[in-house]
N, C-alpha and C positions, 0 to 999 in steps of 0.2 A: 165739285159742286154737289154731286149726288151723295157723297159721304157726309157733307155738312147737313144735308136734309135728313140723313139718317139719324143724326144727333137729335133732331126735333122728335123723331119717332121714339127714340130712347127716353127723352124727357117726358113724352106723353105716357110712356109705359110706367115710369116711376110715379108720375102724377096719378094715373089710374089705380096703381097699387096703394098709394097713400090714401086716396079717397076710399078705396075698398076696406082698408084697415081702420078707417075712421079718424085719420090724422086731420088736424086743423090746418088746411092749406089756405094761404091768403087768396082773397077773391081776385086780386089783380093778376096773380099767377095763373089761376084757373082761366080767366077770360083771355089773357094774353096768349096762353097756349092754344086755346080754341081758335082764336083769330088767326094765329100763325098756321095752324093745321088747315083751316079753310083756305087761306092764301096759298099754301103749298099744294093743296088739292087742285086748285085751278091752274097751276102751272102745267100739269100733265093731265088735263081733264079727261082724255080718252083712255086713261090707264086704269086698271082694276085697283091699283094702289090708291088712286084718288078717291075711289068710292070708300075704301077703308079709312082714309083720312077724314072724309066727311062724316062717316059713321062715328068715328072716335070723337071728333070735335062736337058732334051733336050729343053724344053721351056725356061728355065733359060739361057742356052747357046744361044739359038736363039734370046732372047731378047737383047743380046749385039749387034747384027748386024742389027736387024729390029724391027719395032714397032709392037707388038702383040696387038690385040684389048683388051681393058680393060675388057670387059665382059668375055672373055676366061680366062684371068688371075684370075679373081675373082672366077669363077666356079672351076678352078683347085685348087685355094687356099682353097676353102671350102672342096673339096674332100681330099686334103692332110692334112688339118687341122683336119678333123674328124678321119682320119687314125692315125695321131699323138696322138690325145686325147685318142683313143681306145688303142693305144700301151702303153700310160702312165697308163691307168686304169688296164691294164693286169698284 
């Protein structure tokens, strides 16, 4: 189960990198990923990983309305990517 949730983190990493590089990502994928990250965050609400999921989902939603600096997106992508890889390894 945890490994499958790690795939969501890897997907969010790819999405953040695509947004940072200026790729045109369909709005449905952006919103769907953010909703899924929020839902995943509330499964383990007392975990620090849930706070990371909420932060990433918030940044993904915010990126629809405004331009977030590229370096912030890359740093967050690295953090959520490591989190996803560690979940896959568990």
